[in-house]
C-alpha positions as CSV (number, residue, x, y, z in Angstrom):
1,M,-11.1,-5.6,4.3
2,K,-9.0,-3.1,6.3
3,K,-5.4,-4.0,6.9
4,K,-6.0,-3.2,10.6
5,N,-8.1,-6.0,10.8
6,I,-6.2,-8.9,8.5
7,K,-4.5,-11.2,11.0
8,I,-1.2,-12.5,10.2
9,L,0.7,-15.4,11.9
10,L,4.6,-15.8,11.8
11,V,6.1,-19.1,12.4
12,D,9.9,-19.9,12.7
13,D,12.3,-21.0,15.3
14,E,14.6,-18.2,14.5
15,P,13.9,-14.9,16.5
16,D,16.1,-13.0,13.6
17,I,13.5,-14.2,11.2
18,L,10.4,-13.5,13.0
19,E,11.8,-9.9,14.0
20,I,12.6,-9.0,10.4
21,V,9.3,-10.3,9.2
22,G,6.9,-9.0,11.6
23,Y,8.5,-5.6,11.5
24,N,8.2,-5.2,8.0
25,L,4.7,-6.6,7.9
26,M,3.5,-4.5,11.0
27,Q,4.6,-1.3,9.2
28,E,2.6,-2.0,6.4
29,G,-0.4,-2.3,9.4
30,Y,-1.1,-6.1,9.3
31,Q,-1.8,-7.6,13.0
32,I,0.8,-9.8,13.8
33,S,1.0,-13.0,16.2
34,K,4.4,-15.2,16.8
35,A,4.8,-19.0,17.2
36,N,8.4,-20.4,17.3
37,N,7.3,-24.1,16.3
38,G,5.0,-25.9,14.4
39,K,3.2,-27.1,17.3
40,E,2.7,-23.5,19.3
41,A,1.4,-23.0,15.6
42,V,-1.6,-24.9,15.3
43,E,-2.5,-23.8,18.7
44,M,-2.2,-20.1,18.5
45,A,-4.1,-20.4,14.7
46,V,-6.7,-22.2,16.3
47,K,-6.9,-19.3,19.1
48,I,-6.8,-16.4,16.8
49,V,-7.7,-18.0,13.3
50,P,-5.5,-15.9,11.2
51,H,-6.0,-15.0,7.7
52,L,-2.4,-15.8,6.4
53,I,0.0,-18.2,8.1
54,I,3.8,-17.3,7.3
55,M,5.8,-20.5,8.1
56,D,9.0,-22.2,8.2
57,V,9.8,-25.5,7.0
58,M,12.5,-26.7,9.0
59,M,11.6,-26.4,13.1
60,P,12.0,-28.0,16.2
61,E,9.2,-30.3,17.7
62,M,6.8,-30.3,15.0
63,D,7.9,-28.9,11.6
64,G,6.2,-26.9,8.9
65,I,5.1,-29.7,6.6
66,E,3.6,-31.8,9.4
67,A,1.7,-28.5,11.0
68,C,0.3,-27.5,7.7
69,E,-1.3,-31.0,7.6
70,Q,-2.6,-30.6,11.0
71,I,-4.3,-27.1,10.3
72,R,-5.9,-28.3,6.8
73,K,-7.8,-31.1,8.7
74,I,-9.3,-28.5,11.4
75,P,-12.4,-27.0,9.7
76,E,-12.5,-23.8,11.0
77,L,-8.7,-23.2,9.2
78,K,-9.0,-25.3,6.5
79,H,-9.5,-21.9,4.1
80,V,-6.5,-19.9,6.0
81,L,-3.7,-18.9,3.6
82,I,-0.5,-20.8,4.2
83,T,2.8,-20.0,3.1
84,F,6.2,-21.3,3.8
85,L,9.5,-19.9,3.9
86,T,12.2,-21.9,2.5
87,A,15.9,-22.3,1.4
88,R,16.5,-21.4,-2.4
89,S,17.9,-24.8,-2.5
90,E,15.1,-26.7,-0.9
91,D,13.0,-27.8,-4.0
92,Y,11.7,-30.9,-1.8
93,S,10.0,-28.7,0.9
94,Q,8.2,-26.4,-1.9
95,V,6.7,-29.4,-3.4
96,A,5.8,-31.0,0.1
97,G,4.7,-27.7,1.2
98,F,2.0,-27.7,-1.9
99,D,1.3,-31.4,-1.2
100,A,0.8,-30.5,2.4
101,G,-1.9,-28.1,1.4
102,A,0.3,-24.5,1.2
103,D,-0.7,-21.9,-1.0
104,D,2.6,-20.5,-2.0
105,Y,6.1,-20.4,-0.7
106,I,8.6,-17.4,-0.4
107,A,12.5,-17.9,-0.6
108,K,15.1,-17.1,2.2
109,P,17.3,-14.8,2.3
110,I,13.7,-13.2,2.9
111,K,13.8,-9.2,1.0
112,P,11.5,-7.4,2.8
113,K,9.8,-5.7,-0.4
114,L,9.2,-9.0,-2.2
115,L,7.6,-10.6,1.5
116,V,5.1,-7.4,1.0
117,I,4.6,-8.0,-2.7
118,K,4.1,-12.0,-1.9
119,V,1.4,-10.8,0.9
120,K,-0.5,-8.4,-0.3
121,S,-1.1,-10.5,-4.0
122,L,-2.3,-13.3,-1.5
123,L,-4.6,-11.3,0.3
124,R,-5.9,-9.6,-2.7
125,R,-7.1,-13.0,-4.0
126,L,-8.4,-13.7,-0.7
127,K,-10.3,-10.6,-0.8
128,E,-11.9,-11.3,-4.7
129,E,-13.0,-14.6,-3.2
130,E,-14.7,-12.9,-0.5
131,T,-16.6,-10.7,-2.5
132,S,-17.4,-12.9,-5.3
133,H,-21.1,-14.3,-5.8
134,A,-22.0,-17.6,-4.9
135,E,-22.1,-20.1,-7.7
136,T,-22.7,-23.9,-7.5
137,L,-21.7,-26.1,-10.5
138,S,-23.1,-29.5,-10.7
139,L,-21.6,-32.0,-13.2
140,G,-20.9,-36.1,-13.4
141,G,-22.3,-36.6,-9.5
142,I,-19.8,-33.9,-8.5
143,I,-21.8,-30.5,-6.8
144,I,-19.0,-27.7,-6.5
145,N,-20.2,-25.2,-4.1
146,R,-17.6,-21.9,-4.9
147,E,-18.6,-19.7,-2.0
148,A,-18.5,-22.5,0.7
149,Y,-15.7,-24.3,-0.7
150,K,-17.6,-27.5,-0.9
151,I,-17.5,-30.5,-3.2
152,I,-19.8,-33.4,-2.5
153,K,-19.1,-36.5,-4.6
154,D,-21.9,-39.8,-4.4
155,N,-23.3,-37.9,-1.8
156,I,-20.0,-37.6,0.3
157,E,-18.1,-34.2,0.8
158,I,-14.8,-34.1,-0.4
159,V,-12.1,-31.4,1.4
160,L,-9.8,-29.5,-0.8
161,P,-7.2,-27.3,0.4
162,R,-7.7,-24.0,-0.8
163,K,-5.4,-24.2,-4.0
164,E,-6.7,-27.5,-5.1
165,F,-10.2,-26.4,-4.8
166,E,-9.6,-23.2,-7.0
167,L,-7.9,-25.4,-9.6
168,F,-10.8,-27.8,-9.8
169,Y,-13.1,-25.2,-9.9
170,L,-11.5,-23.6,-12.7
171,L,-10.9,-26.9,-15.0
172,A,-14.7,-27.7,-13.8
173,S,-15.9,-24.5,-15.0
174,K,-15.5,-25.2,-18.6
175,P,-15.6,-29.0,-19.3
176,G,-13.8,-30.1,-22.3
177,K,-11.8,-26.8,-22.2
178,V,-7.9,-27.4,-22.8
179,F,-6.5,-24.8,-20.1
180,K,-2.8,-24.1,-21.1
181,R,-0.6,-24.2,-18.0
182,E,0.4,-20.5,-18.2
183,E,-3.3,-20.0,-17.6
184,I,-3.6,-21.9,-14.7
185,L,-0.7,-20.4,-13.1
186,D,-2.4,-17.0,-13.7
187,K,-5.8,-17.7,-12.7
188,V,-5.1,-19.7,-9.4
189,W,-1.4,-18.8,-8.0
190,G,-1.6,-15.1,-9.7
191,S,0.2,-13.6,-11.8
192,E,2.5,-11.8,-9.6
193,V,3.5,-15.3,-7.8
194,V,6.2,-17.5,-8.4
195,V,5.6,-21.3,-8.3
196,G,7.9,-23.7,-9.3
197,G,7.1,-25.7,-12.7
198,R,5.6,-29.0,-11.0
199,T,3.2,-27.1,-8.9
200,I,0.4,-27.8,-11.3
201,D,1.5,-31.2,-11.5
202,V,1.6,-32.0,-7.8
203,H,-1.7,-30.5,-7.7
204,I,-3.4,-32.4,-10.4
205,R,-1.9,-35.6,-8.9
206,K,-3.9,-34.6,-5.9
207,L,-7.0,-33.9,-7.5
208,R,-6.9,-37.4,-9.5
209,E,-6.6,-39.5,-6.1
210,K,-9.2,-37.5,-4.3
211,I,-11.8,-36.9,-7.4
212,G,-10.7,-39.6,-9.9
213,E,-8.5,-40.4,-12.4
214,D,-10.8,-40.2,-15.1
215,F,-11.9,-36.6,-15.0
216,F,-8.4,-35.1,-15.2
217,K,-6.9,-35.2,-19.0
218,T,-3.4,-34.4,-19.6
219,I,-2.6,-32.6,-23.0
220,K,1.3,-33.7,-23.4
221,G,2.9,-30.1,-23.7
222,V,0.2,-27.7,-23.3
223,G,-2.0,-28.4,-20.4
224,Y,-5.3,-29.9,-18.8
225,K,-9.0,-30.2,-19.3
226,F,-11.9,-31.6,-17.0
227,E,-14.2,-34.4,-18.3
228,V,-17.5,-35.9,-17.5
């Protein structure tokens, strides 16, 4: 996919942030659209169906967390990449963001070079997913279609945010194998993306809630495995 065909939606109530981020990404050749709050973000996302949304957390009318949750409920947008802008001290926002279905976060104050690296890393994984071959797993009464990002359990479809799906697919691809935390971070989030230590734990908790407690085993001090 060529850069000129990649659509990025920027969402922030601070004009200076929109200007800085927008300028640096336009310099890279991306198509840029802008919104000033969460409500506008949802409306704009439905209209243009972006590949990536970069969104502030604290905004008027509708904050980024609520906007992310709404976007994830829209079938046409459930695979859109979402990255939050958060202050370095806002650990709670990062956890809440991942909980709402975000893929990553970028810390403020924004450093243009790091911003571009983050965006390229996210979009690189998107490209790899688009070019990967279709593969379906069937185990323990669960069908996992990697290409369609679809999970069916007991004849009921379960919709997961992108990172939850990728983590689930990784663990389910080798039942019984213990995946170390470092390996999970590298394969699901990528070596160029820095995420908090609680990220995996948050995603595992959500998977247990949606798929079932008994499928996901914690190996203390090591990592996690999937069992059927």
